C-alpha positions as CSV (number, residue, x, y, z in Angstrom):
1,M,36.1,24.9,23.8
2,R,36.1,21.1,23.2
3,F,37.2,20.6,26.8
4,L,34.2,22.6,28.1
5,A,31.8,20.5,26.0
6,I,33.2,17.3,27.5
7,V,33.0,18.7,31.0
8,T,29.4,19.8,30.4
9,A,28.5,16.3,29.0
10,I,30.0,14.5,32.0
11,T,28.2,16.8,34.4
12,M,24.9,16.2,32.7
13,I,25.4,12.5,32.8
14,M,26.2,12.6,36.5
15,V,23.1,14.8,37.3
16,F,20.7,12.8,35.2
17,G,22.2,9.5,36.3
18,H,21.7,10.5,40.0
19,A,18.1,11.5,39.3
20,Q,17.5,8.1,37.7
21,A,19.1,6.3,40.6
22,K,16.8,8.2,43.1
23,Q,13.5,6.8,41.9
24,P,11.1,6.4,44.7
25,R,10.9,3.0,46.3
26,L,7.1,2.9,46.3
27,G,4.6,0.1,45.9
28,G,5.2,-3.6,45.6
29,C,4.7,-6.6,47.8
30,L,6.8,-8.7,50.1
31,R,6.3,-12.4,51.0
32,D,5.7,-13.0,54.8
33,V,7.1,-16.5,55.2
34,R,5.8,-16.6,58.8
35,L,2.2,-16.1,57.7
36,G,2.7,-17.7,54.3
37,Q,1.1,-14.8,52.4
38,D,2.0,-11.7,50.4
39,I,1.7,-8.3,52.0
40,C,1.5,-5.2,49.8
41,A,2.1,-1.4,50.2
42,P,-0.9,0.9,50.0
43,P,-1.4,2.9,46.8
44,N,1.5,5.3,46.5
45,G,3.0,3.9,49.7
46,G,6.2,2.2,50.7
47,I,7.0,-1.2,52.2
48,S,9.9,-2.6,54.1
49,K,10.9,-4.9,57.0
50,N,11.6,-3.5,60.4
51,R,14.3,-4.5,62.8
52,E,12.2,-7.5,64.0
53,G,11.7,-8.7,60.4
54,Q,8.0,-7.7,60.4
55,I,6.7,-6.2,57.2
56,V,5.6,-2.6,57.7
57,C,4.2,0.0,55.3
58,G,3.7,3.7,55.0
59,R,1.5,6.2,53.2
60,G,4.6,7.4,51.2
61,E,8.1,6.2,50.5
62,C,9.8,4.4,53.3
63,V,13.4,4.2,54.4
64,R,15.1,2.0,57.0
65,D,17.7,3.4,59.4
66,P,20.9,1.5,58.6
67,Y,22.0,1.5,62.2
68,S,18.8,0.9,64.3
69,G,16.6,-0.8,61.7
70,Q,13.8,1.6,62.4
71,V,11.6,2.3,59.3
72,L,10.1,5.7,58.8
73,C,8.0,6.9,55.9
74,S,6.7,10.1,54.4
75,S,3.3,11.0,55.8
76,R,2.2,12.1,52.2
77,P,1.0,9.4,49.8
78,G,3.6,9.3,47.1
79,G,6.0,11.4,49.2
80,F,9.7,10.8,49.4
81,A,11.8,9.6,52.4
82,E,15.6,9.5,52.8
83,W,18.2,8.8,55.4
84,D,20.5,11.8,55.6
85,R,23.8,10.2,56.5
86,H,25.5,13.5,56.9
87,N,23.1,14.8,59.6
88,W,22.1,11.3,60.9
89,K,18.4,11.9,60.5
90,F,15.4,11.1,58.3
91,V,14.2,13.6,55.8
92,C,10.6,13.2,54.4
93,T,8.1,15.0,52.3
94,D,5.7,16.7,54.9
95,S,6.8,14.7,57.9
96,C,8.3,11.3,58.8
97,V,6.1,8.8,60.6
98,E,7.0,5.3,61.7
99,A,5.9,2.5,59.4
100,S,3.2,0.2,60.6
101,A,1.8,-3.2,59.7
102,S,-1.7,-1.7,59.9
103,N,-0.9,0.4,56.8
104,C,-0.2,-2.7,54.7
105,Q,-2.7,-4.5,52.5
106,S,-3.4,-8.0,51.2
107,P,-3.2,-8.4,47.4
108,R,-6.5,-8.5,45.6
């Protein structure tokens, strides 16, 4: 009985720990050293640097392909995006769209 309680506690820690680790990478700003200014994500959007080092943003969370450097984002504001390393593809809330500098904003 005590063993079952320990196994249950460890399982709960692993599940809740994983949920905490997968918080969306939304919002924030990055410094563009080439332009000498800060660039920010749109509300509920994501921000990253693409393979050329340009700051790009999306309407939802963004993720960078670890192999090509391509940045794709959820098309839904506040939506999630993830690189599925088992199937070698992006998975996004609604659909995945390429991040763009035109989605970014200047801080107010």
